[in-house]
C-alpha positions as a Python dict, from the first residue, in 0.01 Angstrom:
ca = {
    (1, 'M'): (0, 0, 0),
    (2, 'N'): (-311, 61, -203),
    (3, 'L'): (-404, 239, -524),
    (4, 'Y'): (-463, 569, -346),
    (5, 'S'): (-129, 579, -165),
    (6, 'F'): (61, 467, -476),
    (7, 'N'): (-45, 783, -660),
    (8, 'G'): (111, 1006, -395),
    (9, 'I'): (429, 800, -382),
    (10, 'A'): (464, 805, -761),
    (11, 'R'): (422, 1184, -770),
    (12, 'A'): (685, 1234, -498),
    (13, 'L'): (934, 1004, -671),
    (14, 'Y'): (881, 1179, -1004),
    (15, 'R'): (951, 1517, -847),
    (16, 'L'): (1266, 1393, -676),
    (17, 'L'): (1407, 1197, -970),
    (18, 'M'): (1309, 1412, -1268),
    (19, 'L'): (1402, 1755, -1140),
    (20, 'K'): (1755, 1843, -1239),
    (21, 'S'): (1856, 2059, -945),
    (22, 'K'): (1758, 2157, -594),
    (23, 'S'): (1664, 2505, -717),
    (24, 'Q'): (1393, 2354, -939),
    (25, 'L'): (1255, 2168, -638),
    (26, 'E'): (1249, 2487, -430),
    (27, 'K'): (1039, 2658, -699),
    (28, 'L'): (761, 2408, -633),
    (29, 'D'): (628, 2596, -333),
    (30, 'Q'): (260, 2538, -419),
    (31, 'F'): (86, 2231, -545),
    (32, 'S'): (-257, 2073, -531),
    (33, 'P'): (-258, 1741, -347),
    (34, 'D'): (-487, 1463, -462),
    (35, 'W'): (-635, 1444, -114),
    (36, 'I'): (-557, 1527, 246),
    (37, 'S'): (-599, 1318, 555),
    (38, 'G'): (-924, 1367, 743),
    (39, 'S'): (-727, 1479, 1046),
    (40, 'F'): (-619, 1789, 851),
    (41, 'I'): (-960, 1890, 717),
    (42, 'F'): (-1086, 2214, 868),
    (43, 'I'): (-1415, 2326, 713),
    (44, 'S'): (-1722, 2493, 849),
    (45, 'K'): (-2026, 2289, 944),
    (46, 'K'): (-2227, 2477, 680),
    (47, 'L'): (-1986, 2373, 402),
    (48, 'F'): (-1965, 2017, 536),
    (49, 'N'): (-2344, 1987, 523),
    (50, 'K'): (-2351, 2140, 173),
    (51, 'I'): (-2095, 1889, 43),
    (52, 'G'): (-2301, 1604, 179),
    (53, 'K'): (-2119, 1485, 492),
    (54, 'W'): (-1931, 1155, 507),
    (55, 'N'): (-2028, 886, 260),
    (56, 'E'): (-2153, 598, 474),
    (57, 'N'): (-2081, 344, 196),
    (58, 'Y'): (-1709, 351, 283),
    (59, 'F'): (-1622, 107, 562),
    (60, 'M'): (-1312, 281, 696),
    (61, 'Y'): (-1033, 516, 606),
    (62, 'Y'): (-1134, 629, 254),
    (63, 'E'): (-1422, 863, 328),
    (64, 'D'): (-1184, 1161, 361),
    (65, 'M'): (-1052, 1095, 9),
    (66, 'D'): (-1409, 1090, -119),
    (67, 'L'): (-1478, 1419, 58),
    (68, 'C'): (-1176, 1578, -113),
    (69, 'K'): (-1319, 1487, -454),
    (70, 'S'): (-1630, 1693, -378),
}
């Protein structure tokens, strides 16, 4: 586990533990995730080039999170 994955786990636990009923949970049909996995990113080449492509300073696995911050 790392700092990035902890944030998502903490958010999920908060939603499960702090909501009083299942109906409150069902009302949460939309939310903005902190990031999405690179395997789920579908953007046009034009937008990808505009954002600035992958950051080559990341060794592995975190460049998709950086792209989501753009």
